[in-house]
Structure formats: structure tokens, C-alpha cells
C-alpha positions in Angstrom: 50.5 11.4 -51.5 48.5 8.7 -49.9 45.5 11.0 -50.4 45.7 10.7 -54.2 46.2 7.0 -54.0 43.1 6.7 -51.8 41.1 8.7 -54.3 42.3 6.5 -57.1 41.3 3.4 -55.2 37.8 4.8 -54.6 37.4 5.8 -58.3 38.7 2.4 -59.5 36.1 0.7 -57.2 33.3 2.8 -58.6 34.3 2.0 -62.2 34.6 -1.7 -61.5 31.1 -1.7 -60.0 29.7 0.1 -63.0 31.2 -2.4 -65.3 30.0 -5.4 -63.3 26.5 -4.3 -62.5 23.9 -7.0 -63.2 21.5 -5.2 -65.6 18.6 -7.5 -64.7 18.9 -6.6 -61.0 19.1 -3.0 -61.7 15.9 -3.2 -64.0 14.0 -5.1 -61.3 15.1 -2.5 -58.8 13.9 0.3 -60.9 10.6 -1.5 -61.4 10.1 -2.1 -57.7 11.0 1.6 -56.8 8.4 2.9 -59.1 5.6 0.3 -58.6 5.5 0.2 -54.7 3.2 2.6 -52.9 6.0 3.7 -50.6 9.7 3.2 -50.5 11.3 2.8 -47.1 15.1 3.2 -47.0 17.5 2.4 -44.2 21.2 1.9 -43.3 23.3 2.3 -40.2 26.2 4.8 -39.8 27.5 6.2 -43.0 25.2 3.8 -45.0 22.3 5.5 -43.3 23.6 8.8 -44.6 23.7 7.4 -48.1 20.1 6.1 -47.6 18.9 9.6 -46.6 20.6 11.2 -49.6 18.8 8.6 -51.8 15.5 9.2 -50.0 15.9 13.0 -50.7 16.2 12.4 -54.5 13.3 9.9 -54.6 11.2 12.6 -52.9 12.3 15.1 -55.5 11.0 12.6 -58.2 7.7 12.4 -56.4 8.0 8.9 -55.2 6.6 8.3 -51.7 9.6 7.6 -49.5 10.4 7.4 -45.8 13.6 6.9 -43.8 13.3 4.1 -41.3 13.8 5.4 -37.7 12.4 8.9 -38.4 9.5 10.0 -36.2 7.2 10.6 -39.1 7.7 7.1 -40.7 4.4 5.3 -41.0 3.8 1.6 -40.8 5.1 -0.5 -43.8 2.6 -2.6 -45.7 2.3 -5.2 -48.4 2.3 -2.5 -51.2 5.6 -1.0 -50.0 9.3 -2.0 -50.3 12.2 -1.6 -48.0 15.6 -0.7 -49.5 18.3 -1.9 -46.9 21.9 -0.7 -47.4 24.4 -2.8 -45.6 27.9 -3.6 -46.8 28.2 -6.7 -44.6 24.5 -7.7 -44.9 24.9 -8.8 -41.2 24.0 -5.6 -39.3 21.6 -6.8 -36.6 19.3 -3.7 -36.8 19.0 -4.1 -40.6 18.3 -7.8 -40.2 15.6 -7.3 -37.6 13.9 -4.5 -39.5 14.0 -6.5 -42.7 12.3 -9.4 -40.9 9.6 -7.1 -39.7 9.1 -5.7 -43.2 8.9 -9.1 -44.7 6.4 -10.2 -42.1 4.2 -7.2 -43.1 4.4 -8.4 -46.8 6.8 -5.6 -48.0 9.3 -6.4 -50.8 12.9 -6.2 -49.7 15.8 -4.7 -51.8 19.2 -5.3 -50.2 22.1 -3.2 -51.4 25.2 -5.1 -50.1 28.7 -6.4 -50.9 27.6 -9.8 -49.7 24.5 -11.1 -51.6 24.8 -14.4 -49.6 24.6 -12.6 -46.3 21.6 -12.8 -43.9 20.0 -9.6 -45.4 21.0 -10.6 -48.9 19.3 -14.1 -48.7 16.1 -12.8 -47.1 15.7 -10.0 -49.8 13.5 -10.3 -52.8 16.3 -8.6 -54.7 19.9 -8.3 -53.8 22.0 -5.8 -55.6 25.8 -6.4 -55.4 28.0 -3.4 -54.8 31.6 -4.4 -54.4 33.5 -2.7 -51.6 35.7 -3.4 -48.8 33.5 -3.5 -45.8 34.4 -3.7 -42.1 34.5 -7.5 -42.2 37.1 -7.6 -45.0 40.4 -7.6 -43.1 42.9 -10.3 -43.6 45.3 -9.7 -40.8 48.1 -12.1 -41.9 50.6 -10.3 -44.1 51.9 -13.5 -45.8 48.3 -14.6 -46.6 47.5 -11.1 -48.1 50.7 -11.3 -50.2 49.9 -14.8 -51.5 46.4 -13.7 -52.4 47.7 -10.5 -54.0 45.7 -8.3 -51.6 47.0 -5.1 -50.3 45.7 -3.2 -47.2 43.1 -0.9 -48.5 43.8 2.9 -48.2 40.1 3.6 -47.6 39.1 2.8 -44.0 36.3 0.5 -43.0 33.3 0.6 -45.4 34.3 3.7 -47.3 34.6 1.9 -50.7 31.1 0.4 -50.3 29.5 3.6 -49.0 30.9 5.9 -51.6 30.3 3.5 -54.4 26.7 3.0 -53.3 26.1 6.7 -53.1 27.3 7.1 -56.7 25.3 4.0 -57.8 22.1 5.3 -56.3 22.6 8.7 -57.9 22.9 6.7 -61.2 19.6 5.0 -60.3 18.1 8.5 -59.9 19.4 9.6 -63.3 17.8 6.5 -64.9 14.5 7.0 -63.0 14.4 10.6 -64.3 14.6 9.3 -67.9 12.2 6.4 -67.3 9.6 8.7 -65.6 10.1 11.6 -68.1 11.3 14.1 -65.4 13.7 16.9 -65.8 15.9 18.8 -63.3 13.2 21.5 -63.4 10.6 19.0 -62.2 12.9 18.0 -59.3 13.5 21.6 -58.4 9.8 22.1 -57.8 9.9 19.7 -55.0 13.2 20.9 -53.6 13.0 22.5 -50.2 12.4 26.3 -50.1 12.8 26.5 -46.3 16.5 27.5 -46.5 
């Protein structure tokens, strides 16, 4: 079934990203996340949902975190950082928000498939997460065949979004170890209003 092939494609992308991660970038990201006063996270569309899932786990760890665009999000300052998730690195809202954060003196972490994109270039740290984003779409069949590229079974930015979610969950696991936190510690901060 196509379903199984699509799942395998996603799993293969996650494994490839795990193998290719730049350890220095990951270590710098971990340092920024734990040394900033507050972490502001953002993404648009499904990347925004990934950002919110990551924000929840940062909150469980006791890290000051806000989701950009929420009504309770305070001003960003020079002791804070912005983690911007954008597969293309060219989403206009992400770019304009990152420009404001930079102007306010905040550090910028870009999680993107294109580290040479606008957001990637303006970031203090760009973390590369391979994925087929919406801008990856060679329409010419012959060109795709010559380059050995098949049409992805995962629509739009799915590979990037799912891989980023798993990568950021890995970041949480590493932060738990680095911060000496256990699952019981995280449970103490888990919502009880359910």
C-alpha cells in the first residue's frame, strides 16, 4: 500500500536527519535554550503545531517559554531567544517576527531545511532538518528522472514537520539528562485541569 511506503519514507527521513545532525549546532542550541531567560517559539501552519508541542515540553522542564502570537506572550528582550521553525526559511511572518526579535537583541535559532534562506541567514544558529518542503517540487518528469528524484509520497512539508517534531522531542530527552530531570519532575508541571 502507498500508506506503508509513505510511512517508510518518513522513517527514512528521520533516520537520515539523526545520522547527519551537526553535533556542534545541537550543543549550541541546548546551551541557548537553557541560558536564555525565556524561549519564544513560533512556526506557521503545521510547523506552528510542532512549536507548540515543543513549548509544552520546555514548560514541563521548568524553562520559561512562550508561543509567539498567543495573547499572554510578553515582550521579547535581549536575554531571550526565539526558536523559529520554517521548512523553507522564507515564510514572511517568520521573517518579520525574527527581524523584530533581532532588533530587540534576542538570539535567534532557526530550525529549517534551508540554512541559507532568509531566516537561516539572520539566525544566530541555524539547525538543518532535511525535509521536502513546499518549495521542493521539480515539475519536469525528465529532470526528476535524470536527478534520480521521485515524487514524494508525503505531501507538502510533512517530512520536515514530522522530522522536526521528533528531533525536538530528542532535544527534550537530552535536556532532561543535562538538567538532571526525570519524568516524575515533568509530571509535576503537567496540567491537572483535564
